[in-house]
N, C-alpha and C positions, 0 to 999 in steps of 0.2 A: 524605234522606227517601225512603222507598220505599213502595210499596202492592202488595199481592199480588193476583194474578188466578188463578194456576194452581190454587189449592185448588178452584176451581169447575170445572176441566177434568175431563172424563171420565177416571176413575182408570186406565183401561186404555190411555190414549193412548200410542201408540209411534211415535216419529218414524220409525224403520226401516220399519214396517208401512205408514204412510201414504205415505212416498215410493216404496216399492216398488209400491204399488197405484195410484199416480198415472198418470193419462194424461199429465200434465205440469203444470208450474207455471203459475199464473195470475199475471201481471205487472200490478201497479197502477202507474199513471203510465208506461205502456209507452213513450211516445213521447218521454220526456225523454232528455237527453243521457246520464246515467248509465245509465239502463235500456237504451238503445240499445247501449251499449258492453258492458254485462254480458249481455244477451240473446245477443250474438254469442259472447261467452266461453262461456256455458252450452252453447250449441249446438255449438261447436267441441269441447268436452270430452265431448260425448255426453249431457249432461243434457237432459231433456225439458222443453220449454216449449210449453204448449198454446195459450195465448191471452193477450192483453193488453187492458187497459182504460184508455182516456183519454177523458173526456167531450168530446164534439164531434169526436172523431177516428175514429168508427166507420167501417169500410170500409177503413181504411188498413191497412198491414202493416209490421212490423219484422223484417227478416231472415227474411221468409216467414212470420212468425207473425201471425195475423189479430188486428186490434184492434177492440174493441167499445166502444160508448158507456157501458155500464153492466156491473156484475158480473152482474146478472140476465141480461142478453143473452149474456154470455159462457158463463154456466153452463147456459143452454138448449141450448148446442151442444157443451160440453166438460165432462168430469168432472174437476173440480179441488177439492181439499179443502185445498190449501196455496197461499198467496199470498206473493210477495215485493213489498213496497210501496216503490216508488221515488218515489212522489208527493213533491213539495216540502213543507217544513215546515208552510206554512200550510194545506195540504190533506191531509197524511198521515193525521191522525187521523180525518177524515171518510171518506176512502177505506177505512180499517180498519173503520169502523162499518158502511159499505155492504157490505163482504165478509162481516162476521160476521152481519149481518142476512140475507144471501143464503144462508148455510149453510156458508161457509168455516170450516174448523176451526183452522187455524193462519195467522197473519199475522206476517211479519217485517218490521218497520219500519226503513228505513234512515235517514230524515231525522234531523238533529240540530237542536235548537232548536224542537221542536214546542211550540206554546202549551200550557201545562199544563192549563188549563180544557178544551181540546178533547181532550187526551190522557186526561183523567179520563172523558170520555164513551166513548172508545174502549175503555178498560179495563172500564167498566161493561157495555158492549156484549159484550165477551168472556165476562164472568162470566154474563151473562144467557143467552147462547147456548152455555154449556158449551165455550167455545173457548179458544184460547191466543194471547196477544199477546207476541211477543219484540221487545224494543226499547222505545223508539226508540233511534237511534244505534247500531243493530246492524250488524255486518258480514255476518251470516247464520250458517247452520249446515251442517255436513257430516256425513253418515253414509258413510264411505269405502266404496267398492265398491257403493254403493246410489244415492246422489245427494246433492244439496245445494241449499240455498235461499240465494240470493245467491252471490257468487263469491270466497269465501276460496280462495286457491290460484290465482286468475286464470284463464288459459285452459287451464292443464295441472295440475289438482289431483292427478292420478294420480302425478305426479312428485314430489309433495310430502308427500302423505299416504298412510298405508297402514292397512288394516283391522287391527284389533287389540282389546285388551281394556281400554284406558284411556280413560275419558271425560274430555274437557277442558271445563270450565265456567269462563267467564271474564268479568270486567266490562269488559275491554279487548279490542277486535277484533283488533289487532295481535298481542297476546300469545296469543290463541287460536290463530292460525296458527303463530306462532313456537314455542309449546309442542308443537304437534302435529307440527311437522317435526323438532324435537328428539327427541321420543318415537320417531319413526321412526329417526333417526339412531343412537339408543341401542339399537335392535334390537327395539323393541315396535311397537305400532300403536294406533290410536284407534277406539273404538266409535262414539262421538258427540262432536262438537265444537260447542259452543254459545257464541257471542258475544252476551252478554246486553245489552250497551249500557251507556253510561256516563252517561246522563242522571240528574238528581236523583231522578226517579221513573221506574221501569221496569215493564214489564208482567210480567216473570218475574225473580225475584230469584235470588241464588245458591243458597239452599236448595231453592227450587222447581226451579231447573235441575238440580241434582243428583238430586233425586227423580225428575225426567223421564228424566234419563240412565240412572239405575239401572234403569229398566224395560226397557232394551235388554238382551236376553239375553246379549250379548257382554260387557257391562260387569263388570269385577271390581274396578276401582279408579277413583276419581274425583280428578282433579287440578283444584284451584280456584285461580284467580288473583283476588286481592281488591285494593282500593284503600283510601286513608285515609277517604274520605267515607262518610257514612251508617252504619247499623248492620247492613247485610246479613250481615257476617261473624259478628256476635253471633247473628243469626237462625239462621245455619248451625250454630253451636255448639249451640244449643238443639235443632235438628232432629236433630243426632247423638245428643245425650243422651236425647231422647225416643223414639228408635228410628225416626223417620220416615226418616232416611237409614240405609241398612242396609249400604252398601258402605264399605270403608275410604276415608278421604279424606286426600289430601296437599294442603296449603295453602301458598301463598306470597302475602304481602302487600306490595305495593310501597310505597315511600315512608317507611321507618322514620325517616328523618332529619328529616321535617316536624313530628314530635312536638315538636321544639324551636323551632318557629316559631309565630306567632300563628295561631289557628284561622280568622282573617279572610282569611288567604291561601289561595287556591285551589290545590290540587295535584291533577292528574289531571282528571277530567271534572266533578266536582261540587264544590259548597262543603263546607267542613269544619266550619263553625260549628255549635255544639251541645254537648251534654254531653261533657266531656272524656274521660270514661271510655269513651263509646260511640264517639267520633270518633278516638281515638288509636290508632295502629297498635299500640302496646304493649298496650293494653286488649283489642284484638281477638285478638292473639297469645295472651294469657293465657287468654281465653275458649275459644279453639280448643283449646289444649293440655289445659285442664281437661276438655274434652269427649272427649279421646282422639284428636283429630286429629293427624296427623303434620304438624308445621310446618317448612318448609323456609326458610331464610334466603337460598338462592341456587339457581340452576338446577341446580348440581351437587348440591345437597341434594334436589332433586326426583328426580333420577336415582338417588340413594342409596336414597331411600324406596321408590321403584318397584322397585328391586332386591330389597329386603327382602320387600315385600308380594306380589311375583310369583315368589317363590322363585327369583330369579336374583341372583347376587352383585353387590353395589354396590361401587363403588371404594373408599369410605371412609365415615366419619361426618362428613366435612367439609361444612359448610353445613346442619347439622341442629340444631335446638334439642333439648335433652335431654327 
């Protein structure tokens, strides 16, 4: 099950432009263990962190970054339009609502297991304020050479990611980084890397993520990594057919073997129960192929497809569906 928020986001929103214009990131839940670790990594790699927020901890600092009691307090002193949300699951949605109501335009939510009724309120706040929620359960995003939100790549992203023409939009955080590193090793680079999160309901879906990534002037191709649960891949196929997605798309969906298993068994991040045609990997692959998406059955297939789309020779047709 998914719900859309990005349709309400300002149509000209560009992650590259927002990151380039930032004084630095706003960190929600800044005094927690994960936030402390990743603030250190962000600063070590040269990413800018302007301020943190933890209620009741105002006046403290993390790695020299000032911490405030509220988002409003932080924004009175710092110009931030993007926030990384490290608040724990029980508080993450409320922290996002506070940020959206204060004027933050993008919130990336890290927590897994956010209560769905609270998440729905955060998604409504994003729509109401023409803002963007990415996640929950998101590893973050990267615009190589410009900046990142969260810590894909750890403390040394420059050794793992290279600027280029391929957008990576993935439901899996680990595969977002894996694909981006592989694309670099194959001789290309990435324009935008988006880990959308694997929760049953997410703030930004695959199709919305590709539309967002194609706004980057460097994007020529989008690589998408999908999963068995939900109907996000069907929505992507419809977006390609309708012309909302204008860049060529290469898609890979994990878990083809689970089509032979009962839908009550969870594979990946979210339940698979529902319409067999929508939940099955075979049904998703069929829909994507019919829409004109290049469907890869392996990582080698992604490399081959990129070689064809970017006018560079691929090794073979191995790993591609016809």
